[in-house]
C-alpha positions, 0 to 999 in steps of 0.5 A: 452353666459353666463360668470361666474364671480369670486370674488376678494377673493374666499370664504374660500381662506385663509383656503384653502391656509393654508391647502394646504401649511400645507400638502406641508410642510416638515416636515409634521405636521399632527395635525396642518393640521387636525386643518386646515381641521376643520377650512376649514370645518367650513368656508365651512359650514358657507358660505354654499359652495357647490363646489370649482373650479379652475379658468383658468389662464389668462396668461401663467406663465411657471409654469402650469402643462401639461394637459394630454389627456386621450384617450381610 
């Protein structure tokens, strides 16, 4: 079985977190968030990121969103 390794600091993590916090902020500052989108895009192109993924948490903290099973 192949195991995936993650880096201690994910690529473009700071830019991603800043953008997420910006869009969650009240009041919403669209101009600031758009500047952060540009910063994230620059980081992605510099580091040649092809895809982002979220790691599964190693322990339950009680803040996990419930998973929804969509069955036909």
